[in-house]
N, C-alpha and C positions, 0 to 999 in steps of 0.2 A: 214300501216297508218293513218295519223294524226288526232291525237283526238280534237273533236271539244271543241272549248271552245265559253260558251257566252261572247258578246261584251260588254263592259259594258261603257256604255256613260259619257259624261264628269260631275264634276262633280260639283258643286260652295258649298262651304261651309271651314271646316278646311282642309285642303294638309296631305295626306296618303305618307306613302314613297316610296309607288311603284309609285307616281306621277309624273308629271312636272306640271308644269303652261303654260296656253297657251291662245289665246284671241281672243275674240270672234268679230264677225261683223254680225249682224242681216241683212237679209234679208228676202222679201218675202216668201207668202209661197210655194213651189213647187209642182206644179202639182201632182195628182196622176201618171198621162200618160204623160208625160213629152214629149212634139211637138220638132220641128227640132232647134225651139229658143233657147230655154231651155236647153237641149242637148249639142249645140255648146256655149251657158255662161258656162254650168260647165267643161269643155273642158279645154274654158279661164279662166275660175279658179284655176282649177288643176294645170297649168302653171306658176300661181302667188308664187314670195316669200315667202317661209317659210307653204303654205300652205301645211293646215292636215288633215282636213278631213270632212261636217259636220254634221248638227244636226238638225232635224228634232222639234221643238217645234211648234207642230200645237195644234190652230188654229190663234196662235201670230206669227208665222212667222219661220225662219231659222236661223242659225244659222252657221258661215263658221269661223273655229280653223286654227288657223296663230302660228306661233311658237313664235314669239314676239313680241311684242306690234308695234314696229315699220313696220314690215311685214304687223300687220293687220290696219293701219293706214294708207300704201301706198295702200293695196288693199280697203278700201273703197273710197279711194281719185278716184283709177283706174274706181271702180263701177260707183261712181258717173257721171267721167268724159265721161265716157257710153252712157247716160244717163240713167240709172237703177235708181230703186230708193232699198234705202241701209238708218241702221240706224245711228244716231251721234256716240251712245256710243261706248266706245270699253270697255270691260269688259273681265275682267280673268274667268277663271275654270281652274281645271285638270282633265286628264288624265290619266290613264297607261303608262310609258314610252314606252311600246313596238308599242302604236301604232306612236307616237312618230318618233321611230324608223327606223319602218315599213315604213313610209310616208319621210324618208330621202332615203330610198331603192330603192323607186319607181322612185322618183329627180333621182337618179345616174343611172340609167338604159339607 
């Protein structure tokens, strides 16, 4: 049986030894019960280069996490091109390296 490990959310501040830098793109709040359009949007976001995961920051919005700054900028531009609201800033934060490794493994399947 696999041991339960609590999820460690992305952090701002100083980088720890087991963490890697990821880059954020901000979008609006995601509804608690997503409709078909929201689900399709997130399936599409998952297919973008370098996508790692999401971080809800209710009530301020949701952060999409990407491996590189260029991946984040490309995603921001593609989301804008779809006509969705997206923030202007690309920020960096830190997450445990195991989450980036898991995202790479999911993409390579």
